[in-house]
N, C-alpha and C positions, 0 to 999 in steps of 0.2 A: 585454547585459552592460556597456556602456561608462558604463550609468550606476549608478554605485557607491554613493558616498559619500551623496550628498543624499538618494538614495531610500531606502537600507536602513535609514537613521538615525532613520528617522520612526517606524516601531513601536516602538523604543526608548523616543522621546520620549514617545509616547501613554501608556505604562505608566509613564514618570517624572515627568509633569505633576506630579502630587501633591506629590511631594516637592521639586520643582525649580522652581517657580513664581517666586521671588526672583529666580533667575538669568534664565529665559524673559522674565520682564518687562523687562529691560535690553536688550534687543534685538527688533528686529522679527519675526515668527511664522517667517518663512522662512528666518529666517539662523540654522544649526545647527553648535554647537561640538561638534567629537567629543570634546573631554576632558568634555564634560558626561556623556556614554554611556561613556567609556574608562577615567576615573581612578581606579575602586574597584571591587572584587568585586560590594558590592553592586548596583551600577548595570549591570554586565556580566551579572550575575545577572537583574536587570529584562528585559533584552537577548536573552537566553535565554528567558524566559517570553515575551516577544513572538514570539520564532522557532518555538516550538511553537504559538502560535495561529497564523501564517503558515502552518504544515505544515498545520492542520486547515481554510483556508481550503477555498472550494468550486472553486476553480481547482486545488487538489492533493487531498491525499488526501480532504477534505470531500466531494466528489463525484466529480470528472473522472476520477482514475485510477481508482477502484472502478468507477465506472459503464461507462466505455472496456471494461476488462477483461471485465465482462461480456455487452455488445453485442456484442462481437465474437466471442464465443466462441458457442458451441452453446446455451446453456441460458436464453437470454433475448431478448427482442424488443421492439422499439415496438410500442405499439398500434397500430389500424387509424389510416389516415390521415385519416379523418374527424375524429379527435378532436384535429389540429393540433398535432401535438408539435413540439417545437423543432428547425428547420432544422441548426443548428448543431451539434449532438448528432447529430443523424441520419448526418452526413457518415462519422463511424466506424462505426457500425452497417451502413451501406449499401456500406462499402469504398470510399468516393471520395474519400478524402484523396490530394493534391497538394501539391508545395512551394508553390503557393499558394493551398490552400486547404485548410488542415490543419485545420478545425477547432476542437476546443478545445485539440489540440497546442502552439497558440502560449501559450495561457495557463499549462499546465501547464510550459512551459519555463520563462518569465519567470516564476512564481511560485516555483519549484524553484530557481531562480540567486538570487532575492531571498534566501529562506531561505538559501543556501550565503554569500551575501555576509555576512548576520548571522552566521553561524558562525565565517566565517574573522574577522570583527574581532573575537570572543571569544576564538578562539584564537589570533590572532597579538598581542592585549593583556593576555592574563590575567596572564602572568609580572609585568608591572612595573605589575600594579594595586595598589591599596594592601588590605589586608584581609587575613582570616585563610588562613592556609596551606590548611587542610583543605578548607575552602570553596573557595579555587582551584582546588584538584585535582578537586572534585566537579562544580563548572561546566563545566572544562575537558573532563574525562571524558565527560559529558552533550552537549558541544558536538561532540566527535570522534565518537561514537557517530551523533549526527544526520546530521552531514556524510557519515559514510559510508553510511546509509541514503538521504538524499537523491539522493546520487551513483548509488546502485545501482537507485533508482527511475527517473531518468534513463537509466541503460544499459540496462534492460530495455525501456523505452519507444521511446528514439530511437536504438539498435543494435542489429544482428541477434543472435541468441541463441548463445551458445557453441558449441552444436552444429553450426552452419554453418561458419564458420570458425577457430573458436578463438579463440587469443592475437592471431593476427595479423589479425582483423578490425578495422573502424572503431570507434573507441571515442569517449569524450567530450572536450571542452574541460576538461582538470583546472586549475580554479582555487583555487588554496591560500592567496591571499594578497589582502585587501581593497583594495591599494593597485594590484594588477598587472592588465593585460587580457589574457588568453589568448584566442585565435581559434582555434590549431592544433588538430587532434585527435589524441588519443592513441591507440595501439592500442586493443582489447577489454582486451588482458592487462595493459597499463597501467592501463587504468582500475580495472579491478577488483585489481590490487594495491595500490591507494592506499586503494580500498572496504576492503580486508580491514586494510589497516596502521592506516585510522582506527580501525576497529572494536578490532582486537585493542590499541592503544595506549589505547582508553577501559576495555578490562577490567582492565587495568594502574591505573587511575587508581580507578576504583569499586568501591567496598563491598557486601558482601551486602546484599540486600533484606531490610528487616524484617517485610515481607509485611503490614502494617498496612493496614486498609481504604483504598483510596485512594492508596497507595504505587506502583502501576503507571501513573498519570498521568507520571511522569518514566521517563526510559530509565534503568533499572538494570542491573546486572552480568549478573542473569538476563537482562534483555531484550536485551541487546547479546548475548549467546550465541545467543538465540532467533534473533537475525536473521542471525548469522553462520552459522547452520546453513542458514537460506535461502539466503545468498549463495553458500555451498559447494555447494548442491544445483542452482542454475543454472548453476554453474562446471563442473558433473558431476565434483566433488571428491568422490567417494562416501565416503571414509574421514573426512575433516575434517567434512563433513555430518553425518555418523553419530556423531562424536564429538560435536559440540558438542550434537545433539539429545538424546543419551545425557545429557548434564551437566545440561539443562535436566530432564529427566524425573528424573532422581536427586535434582533439588531440589525438584521441586514431587509428581511422583507421581500415581498412577493414580486415589489418593483424591480429588483435585482435578479429574477430568475432572466434566464436567456427566455426567447419566446420565437417561434416559427421562422421569422425572419432577420433573427439575430444569434442562429445556433452556431458558434464557431469557437474551436478552441486556441484561440488566440491566447499569446501569455496576459496573466492577471485579467481575464474577462471578468465580468459584473459578479460572476458566481464564485469567485475563488475565494476560498476560505485560508487554505495552505497549498503553497506549489513550490517545487523544489527550481529554483533559476539553474537553467543551461545557458553558457555562453559559449564561445568560441574557445575559451580556455578549458573549459571540461565538458564539451560535447564529446558524446560517444560515437558520432560517424555511424557505419553498418553495425556498430556492436548497440546501438541504442535503440528505445522502443519502438519508434516511427517508422525505421528502417525494416523492424520484422513483419510488417503488415502491407507495405506499400512498396512497390516492386519499380516505382518512377525514379528518373534519375539515378540507377543503382542500386535500389532498395532490394533487400533480398526477398520481401513479400512471400515470405512462407506460411505464413500463417493465413488463413482464411475463413469468412462466416459459414457457417453449416445452412443448408436450406432451412433448419427449422429456425434459426436467427434472421435470416433473409424474409421469411413468412411472420415473423414475429414482427419486424420492423414494416412489414407491411399493412397491419392490422388498421391504423389510424389514417385519415385521409391528411395529405398535406405535410407529415411526419418529416421533420427535417434532419432527424436520425438516418432517416433512409437513404437522404440524399449523401451519406458519408460513403455509401458504397461504390467501389470502382470498378476496372476493370482490372483480371488477376493473373495469375501465370496459366492458370487452367483455360482461358480465354473465357470465363463467363464474368459477372460483375458480383464476385461477392469477397473481394477485398474491401473491408471495413478500414477506411483511414481517418481515424480519428486524429490522429497525430501528424501534423504536416509540418516537413522542415519551413522554418520562416523564411531561406533565403534560398535560392536556387545554387549558388555556391558555396554555403556555409557548413555541410556536411548534413547526413542525411537525416541524422536525430537532433537538430539544432531547433528542440523546442522544449518548452518548462514540460514538469511531470505534474500533472494535478495530483494532490493527496488526498485532499477533501473539499467538496465543493456543496454550496446551498439547495442546491436539488437532492442530495441525499439526506439532509436536515428535514424534507417533508418526507421523504419516504420512509424516515426512521421512525418521525413522529406518527406516521399513519399507521407503520406496523406496530407500534407501541400501543396505539389506541386499540388496534383491533385486537391485540393482546391483552387489554381490560385497563390499561392506563387510559386519565383524562375522561373523555367523553364516549369511550368505546367506539363503537362502529360509526355512530354520525359523526364523532371529530375525525375517525380515522379517514372516512370518504370525501372530509372539506380538505383534508393535507392532500390527499390523494388528487382528487381533481382541480386542486388549484396549480400541480404539475402538469396533469393531462390537460388543460386548457390550453398552456404554452406550449404542446408540443403536437397541437391538430387544427386541422382550420374548420373543422367540423367536429367540435365540444358537445353539441346536443346529441349525435348518436353515440360518441365515444366515450361518454363520460361513465365513471365507476358508479352505479347501482347494487352492487352486490353486496350481501351481509354475511356474517359469521365465515367458515372456511373459505369460501368464493372469495370473499372480500382479501383474504388473505392470501390466496391465490394469484390475486389480481395485482396486489401490491409485490408480491414474489416476481411477475411478469414485468412490471414497470422497472424494476429495478435492474433487469437483464438488460431492458431496452437502455435504460438512462447510463449505468454505471458500468457497462461493458468496457472492458480491456482498462478498469480502473482498479484492478486487485480485489476483484469480490467475487464473481464467477463461481468454482467450486465450492469456496469458504460459504457462501450463502445456502447451497446443496446442503450440507454438513452441518452445520449450525441449526438449521430447520428440521435436521433430520431425514432428509428427504434422497431417495435415491437418482442417481444419476444414470438416465436412459439415453443410449446414442442409438439410432437406428445405424443398422449394417451398411443401407443404401447410401447412407452420408458419409461412410469412411471407408470406402472401397480402396485398394490400393494406397494404403497411405501407411501401410506396416503394421497396423494394430492387430491385436488377434482378436478375432468375433468372441471369445471368450469374455476378453477384457471390454467389453462395449456399455454392458449395462453391470454398473457398478453400485453395490448398497452403501448407503451413507457412511454404516459403521465399519465398511472394510479399512483395513487397516493402512491402505496405501492412498488413502485420500491426504492422509499428511505425509510429512516426510520422518524417515528416519533419523535419529541422532547418528552422522557422520562415522563410519568406521572408524577414521583417523582419531577423532575423538574419544572415543571407547576404549581405543588401545591407548591412548596417550593416558587417559585419565582415571579411566576406569569407573567410566560414568554407567548408570544402568540405561539400558536399552528400551525404546517402549515396547511395550506391551505388545504383541502381533508380530513383532520382527525378530 
């Protein structure tokens, strides 16, 4: 966190080289002028574009966060160890994190704060920059919304869930300026307050989405509303979670939900509210998300579905999500291929990364209602069944009729089916206070110790420790339990 200016401007300079070569040629390559990036809205917008790319890197949403969420839950595992999967990512699956051996947690921490530092530069300098006032407002709105999102992802990964101790729990070091060093951790309540403030401020600045094809590769007003629904869900603020989910649903509606014959993760599909654009310039190839689950065309295919998850996908007749199961490295059909390379020769992970989709809003509205918001169980069932009807050819048999705790469990099951590999997995378990139980026979010869198969929701290893390098460099307080 101490390496602020020199490291974070590199992204902006890379995307600016084409229009600033006359300036760069007058100085050595390693000497960076802040004014080169900060003196105009156009250049700050370029830095914002670079930050979207930073968020899509394999050390953040491009692989680590989504993959970690999957393998620490109940529905995915590594293939048998004879295939030599990568040890540094096995640490999370095996629940062997420690302050000195955190696997990919350190990468995620560093990458997230790199993005935050870029966004702070934009937010702190946009007012004084030269350029169109309307463009300033748009750039600032996107930057604030993204900063809130990154802090939220850090909070759910490096801090205990709200259910454990509420607002008084340990939060994050909240750094809001590009020229300050913050090492003291705020409370979780203070962290969430800042996340919500950033996102609500973004709402005031961003205009309505035109919904042209590809428009959701940027964070729009509806995208921010969707993220706020998610944040309030994790905060167990059911009324606000319900409010924002309903606003998104009112904007997009049931007609934009994918159906049994149209369920495909193509770029900017009808459910897209915000997704990260992956092109030939920023494709992660075999390091990206798609390659981790698909062995075709040289993919790694080291993560496959558990039988528990396969059975869950088999519950509905004609469920299009079950059709995503393909042959895996072990000779079964447990490879869950949700992300497909868009062209055979274009890189193994040439696919966009969905951040938030319309179907999640129906599930948030259902869960919030089941916890007392809106019309209670009746309204919860309506939102849940609207989605289920789009995921089966026999709705009469498969519709939700449960109430009370059974209804909440049904919603949780539907989240597992619908949002698999989209960064929820283990987070959904611990935010609800539900233990993670993994059957021994589903994880044989994968390297995981049998004592680490059943994990309590309160176990410190469900979240990441603050990296030892950060503790040593800044003296930051380590998370309780590590």
